[in-house]
C-alpha positions as a printed NumPy array, in Angstrom:
array([[ 17.057,  17.102,  26.461],
       [ 18.317,  14.778,  23.896],
       [ 18.004,  15.62 ,  20.319],
       [ 15.774,  12.795,  18.975],
       [ 16.737,  13.286,  15.357],
       [ 20.266,  12.469,  16.229],
       [ 19.828,   9.839,  19.018],
       [ 21.702,  12.41 ,  21.232],
       [ 22.701,  11.273,  24.552],
       [ 25.766,  13.286,  25.639],
       [ 28.142,  11.308,  27.862],
       [ 28.587,  13.131,  31.263],
       [ 32.235,  13.947,  31.738],
       [ 32.309,  11.791,  35.089],
       [ 31.226,   8.661,  33.112],
       [ 33.485,   9.402,  30.287],
       [ 36.484,   9.648,  32.815],
       [ 35.451,   6.469,  34.509],
       [ 35.125,   4.471,  31.387],
       [ 38.444,   5.7  ,  30.04 ],
       [ 40.108,   4.48 ,  33.292],
       [ 38.884,   0.822,  32.459],
       [ 40.808,   0.823,  29.294],
       [ 44.222,  -0.938,  28.775],
       [ 47.076,   1.148,  29.799],
       [ 48.525,   2.095,  26.565],
       [ 50.255,   5.319,  25.043],
       [ 47.63 ,   5.884,  22.318],
       [ 49.206,   8.061,  19.463],
       [ 45.743,   8.497,  17.783],
       [ 42.303,   8.996,  19.177],
       [ 39.127,   9.123,  17.149],
       [ 35.647,   9.957,  18.421],
       [ 32.993,   9.449,  15.804],
       [ 29.76 ,  11.246,  16.576],
       [ 31.712,  13.123,  19.234],
       [ 28.992,  15.445,  20.34 ],
       [ 30.499,  18.067,  22.561],
       [ 33.605,  16.04 ,  22.901],
       [ 33.667,  14.687,  26.475],
       [ 35.718,  11.749,  25.549],
       [ 38.193,  13.941,  23.706],
       [ 38.346,  16.073,  26.779],
       [ 39.242,  13.101,  29.056],
       [ 41.81 ,  11.863,  26.485],
       [ 43.297,  15.408,  26.076],
       [ 44.295,  15.173,  29.744],
       [ 45.383,  11.613,  30.009],
       [ 47.152,  11.534,  26.529],
       [ 48.103,  15.109,  25.743],
       [ 50.516,  14.053,  22.968],
       [ 47.859,  11.854,  21.055],
       [ 46.56 ,  13.233,  17.973],
       [ 42.716,  13.596,  18.678],
       [ 40.266,  13.744,  15.995],
       [ 36.416,  13.919,  16.284],
       [ 33.674,  13.752,  13.724],
       [ 30.246,  15.455,  14.565],
       [ 27.41 ,  16.296,  12.184],
       [ 25.961,  19.126,  14.335],
       [ 28.167,  22.392,  13.795],
       [ 27.337,  23.773,  17.297],
       [ 28.618,  20.574,  18.97 ],
       [ 31.61 ,  20.273,  16.533],
       [ 32.648,  24.005,  17.63 ],
       [ 32.503,  22.97 ,  21.419],
       [ 34.443,  19.857,  20.752],
       [ 37.159,  21.519,  18.643],
       [ 38.756,  22.731,  21.958],
       [ 39.982,  19.144,  22.586],
       [ 41.18 ,  18.309,  19.166],
       [ 40.468,  18.52 ,  15.309],
       [ 36.79 ,  18.156,  14.681],
       [ 35.571,  17.446,  11.166],
       [ 31.952,  18.7  ,  10.795],
       [ 30.383,  15.768,   8.78 ],
       [ 28.145,  12.847,   8.923],
       [ 30.116,   9.527,   9.924],
       [ 28.188,   7.83 ,   7.148],
       [ 29.907,  10.059,   4.358],
       [ 33.422,   8.548,   4.436],
       [ 35.779,   5.783,   5.224],
       [ 36.985,   6.19 ,   8.758],
       [ 40.211,   4.472,   8.383],
       [ 41.219,   5.942,   5.041],
       [ 39.749,   9.557,   5.036],
       [ 40.675,  11.004,   8.339],
       [ 44.1  ,  12.369,   7.134],
       [ 46.118,  11.881,  10.222],
       [ 49.313,  13.995,  10.553],
       [ 50.848,  11.741,  13.237],
       [ 52.776,   8.533,  12.414],
       [ 50.778,   5.363,  12.707],
       [ 50.647,   3.822,  16.127],
       [ 48.33 ,   2.612,  18.781],
       [ 44.845,   3.926,  17.8  ],
       [ 41.78 ,   4.311,  20.115],
       [ 38.335,   4.695,  18.515],
       [ 36.022,   5.913,  21.398],
       [ 32.654,   7.235,  21.87 ],
       [ 28.765,   6.984,  22.373],
       [ 27.066,   6.498,  18.989],
       [ 23.505,   7.346,  18.487],
       [ 20.827,   5.573,  20.618],
       [ 18.158,   5.422,  17.912],
       [ 16.965,   3.122,  15.229],
       [ 16.398,   3.666,  11.57 ],
       [ 12.601,   3.65 ,  11.692],
       [ 12.593,   6.259,  14.449],
       [ 14.656,   8.569,  12.146],
       [ 12.313,   7.871,   9.289],
       [  9.366,   8.87 ,  11.414],
       [ 11.231,  12.151,  12.162],
       [ 12.031,  12.66 ,   8.63 ],
       [ 15.774,  12.754,   9.494],
       [ 18.535,  12.337,   6.74 ],
       [ 21.105,  11.642,   9.512],
       [ 21.151,   7.853,   8.648],
       [ 22.981,   5.527,   6.314],
       [ 22.055,   4.672,   2.781],
       [ 20.912,   1.087,   2.191],
       [ 22.98 ,  -1.133,   0.016],
       [ 22.719,  -4.665,  -0.936],
       [ 25.95 ,  -6.049,   0.672],
       [ 25.748,  -9.304,   2.525],
       [ 23.648, -11.36 ,   5.04 ],
       [ 25.039, -10.18 ,   8.318],
       [ 22.716,  -9.614,  11.038],
       [ 23.269,  -5.858,  11.341],
       [ 24.042,  -5.183,   7.734],
       [ 21.161,  -7.419,   6.609],
       [ 18.857,  -5.03 ,   8.722],
       [ 20.435,  -2.066,   7.118],
       [ 19.997,  -3.281,   3.571],
       [ 16.549,  -4.629,   3.665],
       [ 14.375,  -4.498,   7.022],
       [ 12.393,  -1.669,   8.157],
       [ 14.444,  -1.15 ,  11.397],
       [ 17.923,  -1.552,  12.668],
       [ 20.09 ,   0.28 ,  15.447],
       [ 22.15 ,   3.09 ,  14.138],
       [ 24.736,   2.187,  16.693],
       [ 24.953,  -1.38 ,  15.329],
       [ 25.543,   0.035,  11.851],
       [ 28.385,   2.36 ,  13.02 ],
       [ 30.022,  -0.508,  14.955],
       [ 29.974,  -2.695,  11.845],
       [ 31.358,   0.228,   9.68 ],
       [ 34.169,   0.832,  12.1  ],
       [ 35.177,  -2.858,  12.462],
       [ 35.059,  -3.346,   8.698],
       [ 37.116,  -0.21 ,   7.913],
       [ 39.667,  -0.834,  10.572],
       [ 40.008,  -4.541,  10.243],
       [ 43.602,  -4.333,   8.769],
       [ 44.773,  -2.034,  11.595],
       [ 45.69 ,  -2.675,  15.23 ],
       [ 42.789,  -0.582,  16.81 ],
       [ 41.051,  -0.552,  20.163],
       [ 37.302,   0.241,  19.702],
       [ 35.489,   1.249,  22.955],
       [ 31.864,   2.688,  22.789],
       [ 28.794,   2.872,  24.854],
       [ 25.948,   0.832,  23.207],
       [ 22.843,  -1.024,  24.041],
       [ 23.822,  -4.406,  25.466],
       [ 21.993,  -6.25 ,  22.604],
       [ 24.009,  -4.273,  20.047],
       [ 27.281,  -5.598,  21.67 ],
       [ 26.03 ,  -9.221,  21.246],
       [ 24.807,  -8.739,  17.833],
       [ 28.313,  -7.287,  16.884],
       [ 30.103, -10.099,  18.418],
       [ 28.18 , -12.624,  16.564],
       [ 28.631, -10.504,  13.311],
       [ 32.473, -10.507,  13.845],
       [ 32.457, -14.26 ,  14.339],
       [ 30.296, -14.982,  11.35 ],
       [ 32.44 , -12.716,   9.095],
       [ 36.018, -13.612,  10.401],
       [ 36.847, -10.095,  11.707],
       [ 40.175, -10.08 ,  13.526],
       [ 39.061,  -9.705,  17.084],
       [ 41.767, -10.636,  19.618],
       [ 39.823,  -9.824,  22.581],
       [ 36.75 ,  -7.879,  24.01 ],
       [ 34.857,  -7.016,  27.227],
       [ 31.494,  -5.803,  28.226],
       [ 30.82 ,  -3.658,  31.373],
       [ 27.175,  -2.904,  32.261],
       [ 26.263,   0.811,  32.554],
       [ 23.474,   2.266,  34.608],
       [ 21.609,   3.942,  31.664],
       [ 18.918,   5.223,  33.99 ],
       [ 21.238,   6.994,  36.194],
       [ 23.553,   8.52 ,  33.468],
       [ 21.15 ,   8.953,  30.64 ],
       [ 17.593,   8.713,  32.039],
       [ 17.061,   5.99 ,  29.453],
       [ 15.244,   2.795,  30.259],
       [ 17.556,   0.395,  28.255],
       [ 20.229,  -2.124,  29.003],
       [ 23.496,  -0.366,  28.145],
       [ 27.149,  -1.407,  28.264],
       [ 30.934,  -0.265,  27.611],
       [ 31.834,  -2.495,  24.995],
       [ 35.511,  -2.717,  24.196],
       [ 36.96 ,  -4.529,  21.16 ],
       [ 40.653,  -5.199,  20.174],
       [ 41.456,  -5.51 ,  16.508],
       [ 44.942,  -7.044,  15.658],
       [ 47.127,  -9.756,  14.205],
       [ 47.004, -12.163,  17.088],
       [ 44.781, -15.235,  17.568],
       [ 41.16 , -14.371,  16.922],
       [ 38.852, -14.656,  19.966],
       [ 35.196, -14.162,  19.506],
       [ 34.301, -14.313,  23.293],
       [ 33.858, -11.232,  25.634],
       [ 34.764, -10.958,  29.221],
       [ 31.547, -10.018,  31.102],
       [ 32.123,  -7.76 ,  34.062],
       [ 29.439,  -7.528,  36.739],
       [ 29.705,  -3.709,  36.948],
       [ 31.446,  -0.891,  35.59 ],
       [ 34.295,  -0.839,  38.294],
       [ 34.914,  -4.54 ,  38.609],
       [ 38.609,  -5.753,  38.218],
       [ 37.783,  -9.268,  37.422],
       [ 35.257, -10.691,  34.842],
       [ 32.336, -13.001,  36.137],
       [ 31.738, -15.013,  32.902],
       [ 32.35 , -14.956,  29.182],
       [ 29.812, -14.683,  26.443],
       [ 30.862, -15.771,  23.036],
       [ 30.163, -17.613,  19.682],
       [ 30.427, -21.395,  19.898],
       [ 29.805, -23.366,  16.597],
       [ 28.245, -20.203,  15.104],
       [ 25.793, -19.545,  17.961],
       [ 26.059, -16.889,  20.501],
       [ 25.886, -18.245,  24.122],
       [ 25.592, -16.368,  27.3  ],
       [ 28.119, -18.32 ,  29.352],
       [ 31.034, -20.04 ,  27.347],
       [ 32.276, -22.134,  30.189],
       [ 28.812, -23.262,  31.288],
       [ 27.894, -24.065,  27.77 ],
       [ 31.144, -26.428,  27.506],
       [ 29.684, -28.445,  30.331],
       [ 26.199, -28.87 ,  28.9  ],
       [ 26.446, -28.448,  25.044],
       [ 25.958, -32.22 ,  24.657],
       [ 22.241, -31.315,  25.333],
       [ 22.032, -28.431,  22.838],
       [ 20.142, -29.88 ,  19.787],
       [ 16.58 , -29.996,  18.744],
       [ 13.761, -30.641,  21.158],
       [ 11.834, -33.774,  20.078],
       [  8.588, -32.008,  20.98 ],
       [  7.396, -28.724,  19.508],
       [  7.166, -25.726,  21.9  ],
       [  4.071, -23.599,  21.508],
       [  3.133, -20.045,  22.476],
       [  0.14 , -19.164,  24.436],
       [ -2.901, -17.316,  22.931],
       [ -2.531, -13.716,  21.43 ],
       [ -5.699, -11.698,  21.259],
       [ -4.831,  -7.955,  22.074],
       [ -8.331,  -7.49 ,  23.641],
       [ -7.977,  -8.463,  27.242],
       [-10.998,  -6.414,  28.389],
       [-13.23 ,  -8.49 ,  26.105],
       [-11.501, -11.895,  25.88 ],
       [-10.365, -12.264,  29.569],
       [-13.041, -12.724,  32.239],
       [-12.6  , -12.783,  35.99 ],
       [-14.026, -15.554,  38.026],
       [-16.44 , -14.177,  40.644],
       [-19.482, -16.639,  41.001],
       [-19.23 , -17.089,  37.248],
       [-17.32 , -15.203,  34.475],
       [-17.502, -11.428,  34.72 ],
       [-15.936,  -8.525,  32.693],
       [-13.346,  -6.339,  34.53 ],
       [-16.186,  -4.015,  35.342],
       [-18.044,  -6.822,  37.111],
       [-20.782,  -7.386,  34.687],
       [-21.8  , -11.043,  34.36 ],
       [-21.227, -12.793,  30.943],
       [-23.423, -15.436,  29.741],
       [-21.952, -17.332,  26.879],
       [-21.627, -21.055,  25.762],
       [-19.428, -22.851,  28.096],
       [-17.621, -24.667,  25.359],
       [-15.858, -21.457,  24.474],
       [-14.56 , -20.625,  27.982],
       [-11.328, -21.857,  29.252],
       [ -9.248, -21.485,  32.545],
       [ -6.615, -18.759,  31.899],
       [ -3.222, -18.498,  33.506],
       [ -0.746, -15.786,  32.746],
       [  2.881, -15.739,  32.706],
       [  3.232, -14.4  ,  36.279],
       [  0.669, -17.107,  37.486],
       [  2.986, -19.605,  36.085],
       [  6.148, -18.14 ,  37.39 ],
       [  4.69 , -17.797,  40.933],
       [  2.75 , -21.182,  40.875],
       [ -0.75 , -19.602,  41.248],
       [ -2.184, -22.427,  39.361],
       [ -4.446, -24.11 ,  41.885],
       [ -7.556, -22.039,  41.738],
       [ -9.151, -20.646,  38.644],
       [ -9.466, -16.791,  38.864],
       [ -9.743, -16.022,  35.17 ],
       [-11.284, -17.307,  32.006],
       [-10.439, -16.891,  28.352],
       [-12.934, -16.678,  25.534],
       [-11.534, -18.876,  22.735],
       [-13.788, -18.506,  19.72 ],
       [-11.719, -20.605,  17.292],
       [-10.019, -23.968,  17.405],
       [ -7.629, -22.968,  14.825],
       [ -6.595, -19.34 ,  13.571],
       [ -7.994, -20.149,  10.167],
       [-11.551, -20.942,  11.417],
       [-14.503, -18.912,   9.956],
       [-15.871, -17.183,  13.166],
       [-19.088, -16.194,  11.206],
       [-20.475, -19.682,  11.893],
       [-20.609, -18.646,  15.636],
       [-23.792, -16.821,  14.894],
       [-25.505, -20.245,  14.471],
       [-23.508, -22.511,  16.567],
       [-22.888, -20.186,  19.564],
       [-25.362, -17.239,  19.501],
       [-24.648, -16.04 ,  22.891],
       [-20.951, -15.916,  22.257],
       [-21.665, -14.211,  18.957],
       [-23.778, -11.559,  20.422],
       [-21.11 , -10.98 ,  23.276],
       [-18.519, -10.518,  20.363],
       [-20.603,  -8.179,  18.208],
       [-21.492,  -6.179,  21.264],
       [-17.764,  -5.631,  21.846],
       [-16.86 ,  -5.249,  18.114],
       [-15.475,  -1.842,  18.631],
       [-12.65 ,  -3.089,  20.729],
       [-12.026,  -6.195,  18.731],
       [-12.375,  -4.703,  15.268],
       [ -9.996,  -1.773,  16.384],
       [ -7.052,  -3.937,  17.253],
       [ -4.028,  -2.291,  15.764],
       [ -1.726,  -5.15 ,  14.951],
       [ -1.45 ,  -5.94 ,  11.342],
       [ -1.731,  -9.651,  11.945],
       [ -5.622,  -9.417,  12.138],
       [ -6.073,  -8.03 ,   8.761],
       [ -7.635, -10.312,   6.085],
       [ -8.579, -12.75 ,   8.832],
       [-11.767, -13.861,  10.255],
       [-13.623, -11.292,  12.379],
       [-12.701, -11.738,  16.146],
       [ -9.908, -14.081,  15.416],
       [ -7.192, -14.983,  17.74 ],
       [ -3.573, -16.353,  17.304],
       [ -1.617, -18.999,  18.956],
       [ -4.303, -21.52 ,  18.863],
       [ -4.482, -25.131,  17.473],
       [ -5.049, -28.726,  18.692],
       [ -2.292, -28.266,  21.236],
       [ -4.347, -25.502,  22.924],
       [ -6.922, -28.092,  24.053],
       [ -4.415, -30.805,  25.175],
       [ -5.355, -31.757,  28.602],
       [ -1.723, -31.715,  30.16 ],
       [  0.901, -29.089,  29.589],
       [  4.307, -27.816,  30.728],
       [  4.333, -24.025,  30.915],
       [  6.97 , -21.58 ,  31.497],
       [  7.139, -17.845,  31.582],
       [  9.074, -16.08 ,  28.824],
       [  9.56 , -12.844,  30.806],
       [ 10.953, -13.954,  34.14 ],
       [ 14.723, -14.14 ,  34.873],
       [ 14.427, -17.701,  36.498],
       [ 12.694, -20.186,  34.459],
       [  9.956, -22.097,  36.479],
       [  8.52 , -25.128,  34.614],
       [  5.051, -26.143,  35.767],
       [  3.068, -29.176,  35.029],
       [ -0.599, -28.05 ,  34.461],
       [ -3.485, -30.497,  34.108],
       [ -7.226, -29.928,  33.465],
       [ -9.712, -28.189,  35.757],
       [-13.038, -29.74 ,  35.914],
       [-12.198, -31.43 ,  32.661],
       [-11.419, -28.087,  30.998],
       [ -7.871, -27.593,  29.511],
       [ -5.949, -24.652,  30.85 ],
       [ -4.774, -21.934,  28.338],
       [ -2.107, -19.375,  28.641],
       [ -1.202, -15.733,  27.497],
       [  1.248, -15.098,  24.773],
       [  4.06 , -14.436,  27.184],
       [  3.858, -18.29 ,  28.17 ],
       [  5.427, -21.085,  26.359],
       [  4.164, -24.6  ,  26.622],
       [  4.458, -28.145,  25.691],
       [  1.159, -29.982,  25.224],
       [  0.425, -33.689,  26.11 ],
       [ -2.378, -36.213,  26.04 ],
       [ -0.577, -38.441,  28.502],
       [ -0.079, -37.37 ,  32.054],
       [  2.914, -39.729,  32.534],
       [  4.75 , -38.312,  29.429],
       [  3.905, -34.854,  30.662],
       [  5.461, -35.7  ,  34.244],
       [  8.674, -37.082,  32.675],
       [  9.07 , -33.932,  30.507],
       [  8.758, -31.91 ,  33.638],
       [ 11.334, -33.917,  35.306],
       [ 13.677, -33.549,  32.422],
       [ 13.263, -29.732,  32.123],
       [ 13.671, -29.235,  35.895],
       [ 16.883, -31.405,  36.132],
       [ 20.423, -30.008,  36.244],
       [ 21.27 , -30.813,  32.653],
       [ 18.514, -28.56 ,  31.315],
       [ 19.048, -26.017,  34.04 ],
       [ 22.726, -25.664,  33.226],
       [ 21.986, -25.418,  29.376],
       [ 19.418, -22.662,  29.832],
       [ 21.744, -20.864,  32.031],
       [ 24.413, -20.893,  29.244],
       [ 22.098, -19.832,  26.579],
       [ 19.683, -17.296,  28.106],
       [ 20.62 , -13.541,  28.28 ],
       [ 18.693, -12.519,  31.449],
       [ 18.756,  -8.835,  30.75 ],
       [ 16.698,  -9.29 ,  27.657],
       [ 13.07 ,  -8.262,  27.855],
       [ 12.051, -11.885,  27.137],
       [ 15.014, -14.004,  28.088],
       [ 13.186, -17.348,  27.486],
       [ 12.182, -17.684,  23.995],
       [ 10.866, -20.44 ,  21.823],
       [ 14.105, -20.594,  19.832],
       [ 15.86 , -21.261,  23.203],
       [ 13.501, -23.876,  24.467],
       [ 13.454, -25.688,  21.103],
       [ 17.356, -26.186,  21.53 ],
       [ 16.78 , -28.295,  24.605],
       [ 17.127, -31.942,  23.516],
       [ 14.955, -33.81 ,  26.075],
       [ 15.94 , -37.08 ,  24.457],
       [ 19.62 , -36.613,  24.97 ],
       [ 18.978, -35.51 ,  28.573],
       [ 16.826, -38.653,  29.184],
       [ 19.605, -41.008,  27.817],
       [ 22.258, -39.279,  29.983],
       [ 20.093, -38.942,  33.188],
       [ 20.097, -41.546,  35.98 ],
       [ 16.932, -43.421,  35.528],
       [ 15.996, -43.85 ,  39.027],
       [ 16.488, -40.227,  39.863],
       [ 14.35 , -39.213,  36.805],
       [ 11.667, -41.615,  37.869],
       [ 11.517, -40.182,  41.359],
       [ 11.233, -36.702,  40.089],
       [  8.441, -37.641,  37.662],
       [  6.565, -39.423,  40.305],
       [  6.543, -36.294,  42.463],
       [  3.831, -34.912,  40.034],
       [  2.35 , -38.38 ,  38.84 ],
       [  2.204, -41.419,  40.815],
       [  1.768, -44.183,  38.237],
       [  5.29 , -45.822,  38.104],
       [  4.549, -48.219,  35.307],
       [  3.295, -45.484,  32.917],
       [  6.291, -43.33 ,  33.927],
       [  8.828, -46.033,  33.14 ],
       [  7.324, -46.412,  29.632],
       [  7.288, -42.543,  29.126],
       [ 11.053, -42.449,  30.19 ],
       [ 11.727, -45.231,  27.458],
       [  9.821, -43.356,  24.933],
       [ 11.958, -40.186,  25.518],
       [ 15.18 , -42.188,  25.191],
       [ 14.321, -43.55 ,  21.786],
       [ 12.886, -40.372,  20.446],
       [ 15.063, -38.38 ,  17.78 ]])
């Protein structure tokens, strides 16, 4: 079992061998494995490069002793010295390989465990990784180690190749671009972390070349560990990380600021109380009929309903006790006594919500509610699914639909304007831009930040007017109002 205090996932020898085989064919004269564990990478390099000087660093003495069979191992924490300056190499300088599998653990996890095996905080700069290290409550230890390695070896021709979470690799690429680190090339190969480590994370083999050639802050993305050819390139363009550099070049004219504000669905953290099933009237999940004022009940659709287009029939209701998060819910005792009784009867679940956002707020409050919640027409999209499906949703028996907090939405009073927005979002221009920006291996690949970058006005100005009108009319038949809505989008800024 892994040692949680050290984020310990020992690399299987078969995996180490396969990963080393993907590296450039060079005669490494120096090999360094930080956090080397039992030294499986050193073991593989001992066979493929027997003449290379091999050095490991390992904080756990029993592991260090095991790894010392394959090279010189320093029993110490990687955080305690300068890796480029303090190793005390005995060989002449030459091609250097830094290789390994740094800890898969975060700073807050180590804090909970009471571990001292973590870096000291210091007020350095505003880099995403370093900034986390210096100020916030949590950051990935592997990300710190990557930044430390690249900073300390920046003036050396070094290849750094390590297993890490895929998100860490992306963060590091962005850090290097923002801080001008001399990367001359990099690559990312996915690793089946469940197979090799029994870990439910997206992991990869990240290889970075440091040198004196032209800098290149893009990374070749390989579809699998053994692929000979990359499928796409991720990289930093104009200071922003994009998922597909080539696709982005084709659609970057539409990357800007949305003229409309995207919103997130309602967050309540009490589905057993706030969400009711429709079965000859609203009922709890246990089947108990609920009698409350109808003004506070709204048709509910979750992100999976949106993705799968299960929007024709109302099967759930959501209780919405506020029109704004700041509203005083105590007034419900007079204005909606049946609702107030229902909420107080279920106060244990509502008052026991663990998230700190509910502290110092009105009792039974919710989040993600405002005037936009009650707009009759909406464009909705799931944040969790790998293919964005934008849906136009209208009212049900005069009641506006509401959504869970895994759904993003644009609110509209005018159905024609909503129809045109839907046509713009489902066209090739927006589809290509989303494909270039979204990282589909993320837990929530579609985010408000991404959606807010889709410049619908720029798309409207660049799209064939007739094609746009035809797509909008597929969901709203009034041609004259659609023409006006198209014009309104073209003049927005």
